[in-house]
PDB file of N, CA, C and O in Angstrom:
ATOM      1  N   VAL A   1       0.255  -1.192 -13.202  1.00  0.00           N
ATOM      2  CA  VAL A   1      -0.012  -2.606 -13.387  1.00  0.00           C
ATOM      3  C   VAL A   1      -1.454  -2.908 -13.019  1.00  0.00           C
ATOM      4  O   VAL A   1      -2.154  -3.598 -13.760  1.00  0.00           O
ATOM      5  N   LEU A   2      -1.903  -2.396 -11.879  1.00  0.00           N
ATOM      6  CA  LEU A   2      -3.270  -2.677 -11.437  1.00  0.00           C
ATOM      7  C   LEU A   2      -4.303  -2.047 -12.363  1.00  0.00           C
ATOM      8  O   LEU A   2      -5.371  -2.619 -12.584  1.00  0.00           O
ATOM      9  N   LYS A   3      -3.995  -0.887 -12.898  1.00  0.00           N
ATOM     10  CA  LYS A   3      -4.917  -0.221 -13.822  1.00  0.00           C
ATOM     11  C   LYS A   3      -5.026  -1.014 -15.120  1.00  0.00           C
ATOM     12  O   LYS A   3      -6.123  -1.191 -15.650  1.00  0.00           O
ATOM     13  N   ILE A   4      -3.904  -1.488 -15.628  1.00  0.00           N
ATOM     14  CA  ILE A   4      -3.894  -2.277 -16.852  1.00  0.00           C
ATOM     15  C   ILE A   4      -4.694  -3.570 -16.668  1.00  0.00           C
ATOM     16  O   ILE A   4      -5.382  -4.020 -17.584  1.00  0.00           O
ATOM     17  N   LYS A   5      -4.596  -4.158 -15.480  1.00  0.00           N
ATOM     18  CA  LYS A   5      -5.306  -5.404 -15.198  1.00  0.00           C
ATOM     19  C   LYS A   5      -6.755  -5.166 -14.775  1.00  0.00           C
ATOM     20  O   LYS A   5      -7.474  -6.113 -14.456  1.00  0.00           O
ATOM     21  N   ASN A   6      -7.185  -3.899 -14.772  1.00  0.00           N
ATOM     22  CA  ASN A   6      -8.550  -3.539 -14.353  1.00  0.00           C
ATOM     23  C   ASN A   6      -8.897  -4.107 -12.981  1.00  0.00           C
ATOM     24  O   ASN A   6      -9.989  -4.636 -12.773  1.00  0.00           O
ATOM     25  N   THR A   7      -7.967  -3.992 -12.065  1.00  0.00           N
ATOM     26  CA  THR A   7      -8.162  -4.502 -10.715  1.00  0.00           C
ATOM     27  C   THR A   7      -9.191  -3.666  -9.980  1.00  0.00           C
ATOM     28  O   THR A   7      -9.149  -2.436 -10.018  1.00  0.00           O
ATOM     29  N   THR A   8     -10.109  -4.336  -9.316  1.00  0.00           N
ATOM     30  CA  THR A   8     -11.064  -3.645  -8.456  1.00  0.00           C
ATOM     31  C   THR A   8     -10.756  -4.025  -7.021  1.00  0.00           C
ATOM     32  O   THR A   8     -10.288  -5.128  -6.737  1.00  0.00           O
ATOM     33  N   PHE A   9     -11.021  -3.111  -6.140  1.00  0.00           N
ATOM     34  CA  PHE A   9     -10.746  -3.345  -4.728  1.00  0.00           C
ATOM     35  C   PHE A   9     -12.050  -3.519  -3.972  1.00  0.00           C
ATOM     36  O   PHE A   9     -13.016  -2.790  -4.199  1.00  0.00           O
ATOM     37  N   ILE A  10     -12.070  -4.479  -3.083  1.00  0.00           N
ATOM     38  CA  ILE A  10     -13.225  -4.725  -2.240  1.00  0.00           C
ATOM     39  C   ILE A  10     -13.017  -3.960  -0.944  1.00  0.00           C
ATOM     40  O   ILE A  10     -11.935  -3.991  -0.358  1.00  0.00           O
ATOM     41  N   GLU A  11     -14.070  -3.268  -0.500  1.00  0.00           N
ATOM     42  CA  GLU A  11     -13.976  -2.541   0.763  1.00  0.00           C
ATOM     43  C   GLU A  11     -13.636  -3.511   1.883  1.00  0.00           C
ATOM     44  O   GLU A  11     -14.355  -4.484   2.109  1.00  0.00           O
ATOM     45  N   ALA A  12     -12.569  -3.252   2.565  1.00  0.00           N
ATOM     46  CA  ALA A  12     -12.154  -4.106   3.671  1.00  0.00           C
ATOM     47  C   ALA A  12     -11.661  -3.231   4.802  1.00  0.00           C
ATOM     48  O   ALA A  12     -11.067  -2.175   4.583  1.00  0.00           O
ATOM     49  N   GLU A  13     -11.912  -3.676   5.981  1.00  0.00           N
ATOM     50  CA  GLU A  13     -11.425  -2.953   7.146  1.00  0.00           C
ATOM     51  C   GLU A  13      -9.949  -3.279   7.349  1.00  0.00           C
ATOM     52  O   GLU A  13      -9.546  -4.442   7.372  1.00  0.00           O
ATOM     53  N   THR A  14      -9.176  -2.246   7.493  1.00  0.00           N
ATOM     54  CA  THR A  14      -7.766  -2.434   7.808  1.00  0.00           C
ATOM     55  C   THR A  14      -7.493  -1.695   9.104  1.00  0.00           C
ATOM     56  O   THR A  14      -8.189  -0.739   9.446  1.00  0.00           O
ATOM     57  N   GLU A  15      -6.491  -2.140   9.812  1.00  0.00           N
ATOM     58  CA  GLU A  15      -6.156  -1.512  11.079  1.00  0.00           C
ATOM     59  C   GLU A  15      -5.566  -0.125  10.898  1.00  0.00           C
ATOM     60  O   GLU A  15      -5.595   0.684  11.826  1.00  0.00           O
ATOM     61  N   GLY A  16      -5.039   0.160   9.735  1.00  0.00           N
ATOM     62  CA  GLY A  16      -4.394   1.444   9.516  1.00  0.00           C
ATOM     63  C   GLY A  16      -2.973   1.420  10.032  1.00  0.00           C
ATOM     64  O   GLY A  16      -2.488   0.412  10.546  1.00  0.00           O
ATOM     65  N   PHE A  17      -2.332   2.540   9.884  1.00  0.00           N
ATOM     66  CA  PHE A  17      -0.937   2.651  10.297  1.00  0.00           C
ATOM     67  C   PHE A  17      -0.820   3.671  11.414  1.00  0.00           C
ATOM     68  O   PHE A  17      -1.606   4.616  11.481  1.00  0.00           O
ATOM     69  N   VAL A  18       0.147   3.487  12.280  1.00  0.00           N
ATOM     70  CA  VAL A  18       0.374   4.387  13.408  1.00  0.00           C
ATOM     71  C   VAL A  18       0.578   5.819  12.918  1.00  0.00           C
ATOM     72  O   VAL A  18       0.108   6.766  13.549  1.00  0.00           O
ATOM     73  N   ASP A  19       1.271   5.975  11.804  1.00  0.00           N
ATOM     74  CA  ASP A  19       1.581   7.300  11.265  1.00  0.00           C
ATOM     75  C   ASP A  19       0.653   7.679  10.105  1.00  0.00           C
ATOM     76  O   ASP A  19       1.056   8.397   9.190  1.00  0.00           O
ATOM     77  N   GLU A  20      -0.573   7.197  10.149  1.00  0.00           N
ATOM     78  CA  GLU A  20      -1.550   7.450   9.087  1.00  0.00           C
ATOM     79  C   GLU A  20      -1.763   8.943   8.829  1.00  0.00           C
ATOM     80  O   GLU A  20      -2.041   9.342   7.698  1.00  0.00           O
ATOM     81  N   GLY A  21      -1.637   9.752   9.848  1.00  0.00           N
ATOM     82  CA  GLY A  21      -1.795  11.189   9.703  1.00  0.00           C
ATOM     83  C   GLY A  21      -0.734  11.831   8.819  1.00  0.00           C
ATOM     84  O   GLY A  21      -0.924  12.947   8.337  1.00  0.00           O
ATOM     85  N   ASP A  22       0.373  11.143   8.602  1.00  0.00           N
ATOM     86  CA  ASP A  22       1.443  11.655   7.751  1.00  0.00           C
ATOM     87  C   ASP A  22       1.236  11.326   6.276  1.00  0.00           C
ATOM     88  O   ASP A  22       1.959  11.835   5.420  1.00  0.00           O
ATOM     89  N   ILE A  23       0.257  10.481   5.978  1.00  0.00           N
ATOM     90  CA  ILE A  23      -0.025  10.112   4.590  1.00  0.00           C
ATOM     91  C   ILE A  23      -0.791  11.247   3.935  1.00  0.00           C
ATOM     92  O   ILE A  23      -1.783  11.727   4.484  1.00  0.00           O
ATOM     93  N   ALA A  24      -0.339  11.679   2.764  1.00  0.00           N
ATOM     94  CA  ALA A  24      -0.995  12.773   2.043  1.00  0.00           C
ATOM     95  C   ALA A  24      -2.443  12.397   1.740  1.00  0.00           C
ATOM     96  O   ALA A  24      -2.748  11.239   1.455  1.00  0.00           O
ATOM     97  N   ASP A  25      -3.320  13.382   1.804  1.00  0.00           N
ATOM     98  CA  ASP A  25      -4.744  13.145   1.583  1.00  0.00           C
ATOM     99  C   ASP A  25      -5.018  12.453   0.252  1.00  0.00           C
ATOM    100  O   ASP A  25      -5.869  11.566   0.179  1.00  0.00           O
ATOM    101  N   TYR A  26      -4.301  12.852  -0.804  1.00  0.00           N
ATOM    102  CA  TYR A  26      -4.548  12.272  -2.123  1.00  0.00           C
ATOM    103  C   TYR A  26      -4.173  10.792  -2.176  1.00  0.00           C
ATOM    104  O   TYR A  26      -4.656  10.075  -3.053  1.00  0.00           O
ATOM    105  N   ALA A  27      -3.330  10.318  -1.266  1.00  0.00           N
ATOM    106  CA  ALA A  27      -2.836   8.947  -1.305  1.00  0.00           C
ATOM    107  C   ALA A  27      -3.536   8.017  -0.319  1.00  0.00           C
ATOM    108  O   ALA A  27      -3.344   6.803  -0.382  1.00  0.00           O
ATOM    109  N   LYS A  28      -4.340   8.559   0.585  1.00  0.00           N
ATOM    110  CA  LYS A  28      -4.929   7.735   1.650  1.00  0.00           C
ATOM    111  C   LYS A  28      -5.779   6.585   1.118  1.00  0.00           C
ATOM    112  O   LYS A  28      -5.678   5.466   1.620  1.00  0.00           O
ATOM    113  N   GLU A  29      -6.607   6.837   0.121  1.00  0.00           N
ATOM    114  CA  GLU A  29      -7.454   5.767  -0.412  1.00  0.00           C
ATOM    115  C   GLU A  29      -6.608   4.676  -1.064  1.00  0.00           C
ATOM    116  O   GLU A  29      -6.876   3.489  -0.880  1.00  0.00           O
ATOM    117  N   ALA A  30      -5.594   5.073  -1.821  1.00  0.00           N
ATOM    118  CA  ALA A  30      -4.722   4.087  -2.475  1.00  0.00           C
ATOM    119  C   ALA A  30      -3.978   3.251  -1.438  1.00  0.00           C
ATOM    120  O   ALA A  30      -3.866   2.035  -1.590  1.00  0.00           O
ATOM    121  N   VAL A  31      -3.473   3.884  -0.397  1.00  0.00           N
ATOM    122  CA  VAL A  31      -2.760   3.160   0.658  1.00  0.00           C
ATOM    123  C   VAL A  31      -3.708   2.175   1.336  1.00  0.00           C
ATOM    124  O   VAL A  31      -3.334   1.030   1.592  1.00  0.00           O
ATOM    125  N   LYS A  32      -4.917   2.608   1.624  1.00  0.00           N
ATOM    126  CA  LYS A  32      -5.912   1.735   2.258  1.00  0.00           C
ATOM    127  C   LYS A  32      -6.221   0.537   1.355  1.00  0.00           C
ATOM    128  O   LYS A  32      -6.250  -0.602   1.823  1.00  0.00           O
ATOM    129  N   ASN A  33      -6.450   0.791   0.068  1.00  0.00           N
ATOM    130  CA  ASN A  33      -6.769  -0.289  -0.870  1.00  0.00           C
ATOM    131  C   ASN A  33      -5.610  -1.265  -1.031  1.00  0.00           C
ATOM    132  O   ASN A  33      -5.811  -2.479  -1.005  1.00  0.00           O
ATOM    133  N   LEU A  34      -4.410  -0.744  -1.196  1.00  0.00           N
ATOM    134  CA  LEU A  34      -3.245  -1.606  -1.371  1.00  0.00           C
ATOM    135  C   LEU A  34      -2.930  -2.405  -0.113  1.00  0.00           C
ATOM    136  O   LEU A  34      -2.465  -3.542  -0.191  1.00  0.00           O
ATOM    137  N   SER A  35      -3.183  -1.812   1.033  1.00  0.00           N
ATOM    138  CA  SER A  35      -2.987  -2.521   2.293  1.00  0.00           C
ATOM    139  C   SER A  35      -4.022  -3.633   2.447  1.00  0.00           C
ATOM    140  O   SER A  35      -3.679  -4.750   2.834  1.00  0.00           O
ATOM    141  N   ALA A  36      -5.286  -3.335   2.148  1.00  0.00           N
ATOM    142  CA  ALA A  36      -6.342  -4.345   2.240  1.00  0.00           C
ATOM    143  C   ALA A  36      -6.097  -5.495   1.269  1.00  0.00           C
ATOM    144  O   ALA A  36      -6.435  -6.641   1.567  1.00  0.00           O
ATOM    145  N   ALA A  37      -5.513  -5.200   0.114  1.00  0.00           N
ATOM    146  CA  ALA A  37      -5.209  -6.225  -0.892  1.00  0.00           C
ATOM    147  C   ALA A  37      -3.899  -6.946  -0.590  1.00  0.00           C
ATOM    148  O   ALA A  37      -3.485  -7.821  -1.350  1.00  0.00           O
ATOM    149  N   GLU A  38      -3.248  -6.588   0.508  1.00  0.00           N
ATOM    150  CA  GLU A  38      -1.979  -7.180   0.942  1.00  0.00           C
ATOM    151  C   GLU A  38      -0.856  -6.997  -0.076  1.00  0.00           C
ATOM    152  O   GLU A  38       0.025  -7.846  -0.209  1.00  0.00           O
ATOM    153  N   ILE A  39      -0.907  -5.869  -0.793  1.00  0.00           N
ATOM    154  CA  ILE A  39       0.165  -5.523  -1.718  1.00  0.00           C
ATOM    155  C   ILE A  39       1.227  -4.718  -0.965  1.00  0.00           C
ATOM    156  O   ILE A  39       2.419  -4.833  -1.249  1.00  0.00           O
ATOM    157  N   ILE A  40       0.790  -3.916  -0.016  1.00  0.00           N
ATOM    158  CA  ILE A  40       1.711  -3.225   0.882  1.00  0.00           C
ATOM    159  C   ILE A  40       1.330  -3.596   2.307  1.00  0.00           C
ATOM    160  O   ILE A  40       0.178  -3.932   2.586  1.00  0.00           O
ATOM    161  N   SER A  41       2.294  -3.535   3.195  1.00  0.00           N
ATOM    162  CA  SER A  41       1.997  -3.913   4.580  1.00  0.00           C
ATOM    163  C   SER A  41       2.608  -2.983   5.613  1.00  0.00           C
ATOM    164  O   SER A  41       2.299  -3.096   6.799  1.00  0.00           O
ATOM    165  N   GLY A  42       3.444  -2.090   5.201  1.00  0.00           N
ATOM    166  CA  GLY A  42       4.098  -1.233   6.178  1.00  0.00           C
ATOM    167  C   GLY A  42       5.185  -1.999   6.914  1.00  0.00           C
ATOM    168  O   GLY A  42       5.670  -3.028   6.445  1.00  0.00           O
ATOM    169  N   PHE A  43       5.551  -1.482   8.061  1.00  0.00           N
ATOM    170  CA  PHE A  43       6.646  -2.066   8.833  1.00  0.00           C
ATOM    171  C   PHE A  43       6.115  -2.786  10.067  1.00  0.00           C
ATOM    172  O   PHE A  43       4.978  -2.563  10.481  1.00  0.00           O
ATOM    173  N   ASP A  44       6.933  -3.642  10.646  1.00  0.00           N
ATOM    174  CA  ASP A  44       6.520  -4.467  11.782  1.00  0.00           C
ATOM    175  C   ASP A  44       6.012  -3.666  12.974  1.00  0.00           C
ATOM    176  O   ASP A  44       5.200  -4.161  13.755  1.00  0.00           O
ATOM    177  N   ASP A  45       6.481  -2.446  13.115  1.00  0.00           N
ATOM    178  CA  ASP A  45       6.071  -1.626  14.261  1.00  0.00           C
ATOM    179  C   ASP A  45       4.784  -0.838  13.990  1.00  0.00           C
ATOM    180  O   ASP A  45       4.404   0.017  14.790  1.00  0.00           O
ATOM    181  N   GLY A  46       4.108  -1.124  12.860  1.00  0.00           N
ATOM    182  CA  GLY A  46       2.834  -0.481  12.560  1.00  0.00           C
ATOM    183  C   GLY A  46       2.933   0.832  11.806  1.00  0.00           C
ATOM    184  O   GLY A  46       1.918   1.482  11.553  1.00  0.00           O
ATOM    185  N   ARG A  47       4.148   1.228  11.446  1.00  0.00           N
ATOM    186  CA  ARG A  47       4.327   2.475  10.702  1.00  0.00           C
ATOM    187  C   ARG A  47       4.334   2.204   9.208  1.00  0.00           C
ATOM    188  O   ARG A  47       4.665   1.107   8.756  1.00  0.00           O
ATOM    189  N   PHE A  48       3.956   3.243   8.441  1.00  0.00           N
ATOM    190  CA  PHE A  48       3.984   3.177   6.984  1.00  0.00           C
ATOM    191  C   PHE A  48       5.163   3.970   6.425  1.00  0.00           C
ATOM    192  O   PHE A  48       5.677   3.650   5.353  1.00  0.00           O
ATOM    193  N   LEU A  49       5.583   4.982   7.136  1.00  0.00           N
ATOM    194  CA  LEU A  49       6.694   5.849   6.737  1.00  0.00           C
ATOM    195  C   LEU A  49       6.474   6.471   5.357  1.00  0.00           C
ATOM    196  O   LEU A  49       7.284   6.274   4.452  1.00  0.00           O
ATOM    197  N   PRO A  50       5.381   7.221   5.193  1.00  0.00           N
ATOM    198  CA  PRO A  50       5.040   7.765   3.888  1.00  0.00           C
ATOM    199  C   PRO A  50       6.008   8.813   3.346  1.00  0.00           C
ATOM    200  O   PRO A  50       5.981   9.113   2.152  1.00  0.00           O
ATOM    201  N   LYS A  51       6.844   9.362   4.184  1.00  0.00           N
ATOM    202  CA  LYS A  51       7.762  10.403   3.720  1.00  0.00           C
ATOM    203  C   LYS A  51       9.158   9.859   3.420  1.00  0.00           C
ATOM    204  O   LYS A  51      10.058  10.618   3.058  1.00  0.00           O
ATOM    205  N   GLU A  52       9.336   8.564   3.568  1.00  0.00           N
ATOM    206  CA  GLU A  52      10.626   7.929   3.297  1.00  0.00           C
ATOM    207  C   GLU A  52      10.657   7.401   1.868  1.00  0.00           C
ATOM    208  O   GLU A  52       9.608   7.142   1.277  1.00  0.00           O
ATOM    209  N   ASN A  53      11.832   7.243   1.321  1.00  0.00           N
ATOM    210  CA  ASN A  53      11.999   6.655  -0.004  1.00  0.00           C
ATOM    211  C   ASN A  53      11.939   5.129   0.089  1.00  0.00           C
ATOM    212  O   ASN A  53      12.319   4.548   1.106  1.00  0.00           O
ATOM    213  N   LEU A  54      11.464   4.491  -0.970  1.00  0.00           N
ATOM    214  CA  LEU A  54      11.482   3.032  -1.053  1.00  0.00           C
ATOM    215  C   LEU A  54      12.856   2.559  -1.481  1.00  0.00           C
ATOM    216  O   LEU A  54      13.582   3.263  -2.182  1.00  0.00           O
ATOM    217  N   THR A  55      13.198   1.370  -1.052  1.00  0.00           N
ATOM    218  CA  THR A  55      14.394   0.730  -1.597  1.00  0.00           C
ATOM    219  C   THR A  55      13.987   0.028  -2.891  1.00  0.00           C
ATOM    220  O   THR A  55      12.797  -0.144  -3.158  1.00  0.00           O
ATOM    221  N   ARG A  56      14.955  -0.372  -3.680  1.00  0.00           N
ATOM    222  CA  ARG A  56      14.647  -1.129  -4.896  1.00  0.00           C
ATOM    223  C   ARG A  56      13.940  -2.432  -4.553  1.00  0.00           C
ATOM    224  O   ARG A  56      13.029  -2.856  -5.263  1.00  0.00           O
ATOM    225  N   ALA A  57      14.357  -3.057  -3.478  1.00  0.00           N
ATOM    226  CA  ALA A  57      13.737  -4.322  -3.071  1.00  0.00           C
ATOM    227  C   ALA A  57      12.268  -4.120  -2.696  1.00  0.00           C
ATOM    228  O   ALA A  57      11.417  -4.932  -3.058  1.00  0.00           O
ATOM    229  N   GLN A  58      11.974  -3.046  -1.976  1.00  0.00           N
ATOM    230  CA  GLN A  58      10.590  -2.764  -1.602  1.00  0.00           C
ATOM    231  C   GLN A  58       9.736  -2.484  -2.839  1.00  0.00           C
ATOM    232  O   GLN A  58       8.615  -2.980  -2.948  1.00  0.00           O
ATOM    233  N   ALA A  59      10.264  -1.697  -3.761  1.00  0.00           N
ATOM    234  CA  ALA A  59       9.534  -1.385  -4.990  1.00  0.00           C
ATOM    235  C   ALA A  59       9.304  -2.653  -5.806  1.00  0.00           C
ATOM    236  O   ALA A  59       8.214  -2.856  -6.340  1.00  0.00           O
ATOM    237  N   ALA A  60      10.311  -3.497  -5.905  1.00  0.00           N
ATOM    238  CA  ALA A  60      10.178  -4.745  -6.660  1.00  0.00           C
ATOM    239  C   ALA A  60       9.120  -5.650  -6.033  1.00  0.00           C
ATOM    240  O   ALA A  60       8.361  -6.305  -6.749  1.00  0.00           O
ATOM    241  N   THR A  61       9.066  -5.690  -4.720  1.00  0.00           N
ATOM    242  CA  THR A  61       8.070  -6.506  -4.026  1.00  0.00           C
ATOM    243  C   THR A  61       6.666  -6.010  -4.320  1.00  0.00           C
ATOM    244  O   THR A  61       5.768  -6.815  -4.571  1.00  0.00           O
ATOM    245  N   ILE A  62       6.460  -4.707  -4.294  1.00  0.00           N
ATOM    246  CA  ILE A  62       5.146  -4.129  -4.578  1.00  0.00           C
ATOM    247  C   ILE A  62       4.737  -4.442  -6.023  1.00  0.00           C
ATOM    248  O   ILE A  62       3.602  -4.846  -6.276  1.00  0.00           O
ATOM    249  N   ILE A  63       5.652  -4.257  -6.953  1.00  0.00           N
ATOM    250  CA  ILE A  63       5.353  -4.530  -8.368  1.00  0.00           C
ATOM    251  C   ILE A  63       5.032  -6.011  -8.558  1.00  0.00           C
ATOM    252  O   ILE A  63       4.078  -6.358  -9.254  1.00  0.00           O
ATOM    253  N   TYR A  64       5.818  -6.873  -7.948  1.00  0.00           N
ATOM    254  CA  TYR A  64       5.584  -8.318  -8.068  1.00  0.00           C
ATOM    255  C   TYR A  64       4.208  -8.691  -7.518  1.00  0.00           C
ATOM    256  O   TYR A  64       3.458  -9.424  -8.163  1.00  0.00           O
ATOM    257  N   LYS A  65       3.874  -8.188  -6.324  1.00  0.00           N
ATOM    258  CA  LYS A  65       2.577  -8.522  -5.731  1.00  0.00           C
ATOM    259  C   LYS A  65       1.426  -7.983  -6.569  1.00  0.00           C
ATOM    260  O   LYS A  65       0.395  -8.642  -6.706  1.00  0.00           O
ATOM    261  N   ALA A  66       1.595  -6.798  -7.126  1.00  0.00           N
ATOM    262  CA  ALA A  66       0.550  -6.209  -7.957  1.00  0.00           C
ATOM    263  C   ALA A  66       0.377  -7.004  -9.249  1.00  0.00           C
ATOM    264  O   ALA A  66      -0.747  -7.246  -9.689  1.00  0.00           O
ATOM    265  N   ALA A  67       1.490  -7.408  -9.852  1.00  0.00           N
ATOM    266  CA  ALA A  67       1.426  -8.149 -11.114  1.00  0.00           C
ATOM    267  C   ALA A  67       0.893  -9.559 -10.911  1.00  0.00           C
ATOM    268  O   ALA A  67       0.351 -10.158 -11.839  1.00  0.00           O
ATOM    269  N   SER A  68       1.044 -10.092  -9.701  1.00  0.00           N
ATOM    270  CA  SER A  68       0.603 -11.457  -9.419  1.00  0.00           C
ATOM    271  C   SER A  68      -0.881 -11.561  -9.104  1.00  0.00           C
ATOM    272  O   SER A  68      -1.395 -12.669  -8.947  1.00  0.00           O
ATOM    273  N   ARG A  69      -1.571 -10.455  -9.010  1.00  0.00           N
ATOM    274  CA  ARG A  69      -2.988 -10.474  -8.668  1.00  0.00           C
ATOM    275  C   ARG A  69      -3.836 -10.896  -9.818  1.00  0.00           C
ATOM    276  O   ARG A  69      -5.059 -10.963  -9.691  1.00  0.00           O
TER     277      ARG A  69
END
């Protein structure tokens, strides 16, 4: 969705996630950009849980936020 809309990301400082070391190297920039754009936010305890599966509700929320930009 973001690629189709030619979305550009502005460099922004984000606090990062407690489990940032578990995020695959290829995905770190995307996670940082999506977090800075407030499309993803992780969990209340500061974790991102990169090795867990998304629920349908979580995936729908991400798609909705991306499409609404």
